[in-house]
C-alpha positions, -999 to 999 in steps of 0.1 A, spaced: -70 -561 -644 -76 -578 -610 -93 -611 -605 -130 -608 -614 -158 -630 -600 -177 -640 -632 -207 -652 -612 -210 -618 -596 -207 -600 -629 -233 -624 -644 -258 -618 -616 -254 -580 -617 -259 -581 -655 -289 -604 -652 -305 -582 -625 -299 -550 -645 -312 -565 -677 -346 -572 -660 -349 -534 -653 -333 -523 -686 -363 -502 -696 -356 -480 -666 -319 -474 -675 -308 -444 -694 -277 -423 -697 -290 -399 -670 -296 -425 -643 -272 -454 -650 -259 -466 -617 -221 -461 -615 -217 -497 -603 -236 -510 -633 -214 -489 -656 -183 -504 -640 -198 -539 -644 -207 -535 -680 -173 -518 -688 -155 -547 -671 -175 -573 -690 -170 -555 -724 -133 -552 -717 -131 -590 -711 -150 -596 -743 -127 -572 -762 -95 -590 -750 -109 -625 -756 -112 -636 -720 -149 -640 -725 -169 -650 -756 -205 -646 -764 -205 -680 -781 -182 -708 -773 -175 -739 -792 -177 -770 -771 -172 -795 -799 -178 -801 -835 -211 -784 -843 -217 -778 -805 -219 -742 -795 -230 -726 -763 -243 -690 -762 -236 -670 -731 -268 -651 -729 -256 -629 -701 -228 -615 -722 -253 -606 -749 -273 -588 -723 -242 -569 -712 -237 -557 -747 -273 -546 -749 -271 -528 -716 -241 -508 -728 -264 -491 -753 -288 -482 -725 -262 -465 -703 -247 -441 -728 -262 -416 -753 -258 -424 -790 -227 -409 -806 -227 -395 -840 -199 -399 -866 -191 -384 -899 -222 -384 -922 -246 -379 -893 -250 -416 -887 -254 -430 -852 -223 -449 -841 
C-alpha cells in the first residue's frame, strides 16, 4: 500500500461520521468507501490500533478509528451466514 496521510483519513472519517445517518449501501460515496476500506486494512494489518498503550495503565483510544469501523456497517448491506444470522 502506498503512503497514506493519516490526518486526511481522519478528517474524512470524522466528516462522514457527522452525516452517518444519511449513509446507506445505495448512496455511499466511492471516496468514503475507499477511505473506510483503507483504514480497516490498516487496522487489520496492525499499522493502526483503536486503543494504544502509552504506558503502564495509560491507554489512548483513537475515536476516529472506532468511527471508521461503525461507518463500515453503514456503507454495506448486512450479510447473512449459515443459520440465518446477520454477519
